[in-house]
Phi, psi and omega in degrees: 000352184059040180208150173268154181296147176292324178217137169267121174256090185291156183280118174289168175229140180249121190265029186285343181255015174271139177302136174297152184308333175289329181253008182289313181311313169299316172295330172294313183296309174315309187292310174312304186304322188285314187292324181290321179296315182295316178293329171291316173308316182295311195268338190068020169224136187296126181266115187273175187288349181278354189293144191261100182268129180233138185228140159242155191202181176112186178301148180279077174245096197301320183264312189290334179275353184066033175291329179298311182294325172301311177302324175287326175299312181299321174300310170309322189293335183302339182253009181272164176266075182283132180276350171220155170300150187245137168236109189258125180248123165270104184248077186226136184286127178229199177285069195278143174267310190193153169299144173286126182286330175298326182282316180293324176300313180295314181302322178299316183293323178298331183288329184263334181226150178299150182272138184260124186299150179061028164298164179300131172298149182285168176299138182045071192281029184243357188239135172267334185221137181301146172256149173289338187230046190302339181268347180242006176273125188299321181294309180300319179304301182300334184280327179289323181293326175284355185076020186288346177283354189267008172059073174287135177286344184258318185235118186249131181234134182227136179261118190246078194268052177214172180276120181271086182245018175094355190214043180273347180088354180238299182280314188054035165231144183292165173308314184286347167284319184282326189302322181294349177277348178288150175262342178192164170227157180229131179221080181275062190298151162263333171213131186199097179309316170230290175109082176291330181299316178289330181289322176298323178302312179288342177286340175264010177077014179263119184295153181222157178237135176215186189238167186282000179261023176229145183305313179298324173296322174299315182297319183294325180297321184285335190270325182206184183281148193269067176227147179300311183296341183263330182210011186065010187232130172239115183264130180256126175301120175238150176206199184277342180241015178230043183298313187295311178301329176289317180303314183291324182283318172295325174299322177293326186286330181282319175305313179297324182285328177296331180266003186288140170281178189286332177301312185290319177309317180296310177306305179305310171316308184294311177306315185305310180294328173301309183301317181298320182290338175282344170268010180294162181302319174302342180275323190262358187287337180297325174302315177296321174295325177292316176295323179296315182296311178305320184299308176303316174297325184289317186293321173298318181293341178267007180285151178305330184288320174300315180298319180291324180291347176277000000 
């Protein structure tokens, strides 16, 4: 339209579904136990609690949401000096057919008998649910192209192509129940008007990486210093000609987080929670009040009485 907006109305956040500090440790343990169990059952190798869990999520828009870039970051991590093994989840709903029975059967067996490490991996150990269109699903194809089904010992990538509503057949926990179990999230958007997913992440105290092509990323850059320990967010500058450097920068950010000590992790967690509090609705409602007042003012100018007075 060749004009800038009169008022920008950022999306505020309501924290009523975020666990209280007293309940957070139990919520985190439940989430991590479930994610590590599913990954262990799929791959046949026990994932211990020191595993670094990173998540991306959102709508299944392969380029807009940066899913292509996230998978390339995971590939890049294979050659980084990681202090912890990485387990990456791509949690985006696609054309899922059903929960894998071989996976749910193995999980049920693990609940009854001790898990034996180095059991044989299940067929196609990158999928929690069978797809209706495996040969044309962009995420699935790229994961196999990069060789993640070949069981890299340092970086495991798992695709969760279903809605995490608490009744998916495998995790049976909602996305918000699983999010506290992550050590980091990555949302490398190519296009994002605002970006609730990184904001949700920091509300749960989970540090996030996003890009300058998101409204949330732009707001974070204007609000605080661009360091994890300052705000829990690392905003990577992204454009049309720096794809590879974005991959490198995000991989470096995750490498740093895998090596952060307990003191640094607590500081980052606290900074992330503070950033979320700055994005609460009471802080952002002023912009909506301004937009509403402006709309009323312009509506009055268009009334017949106003036109006659001119």
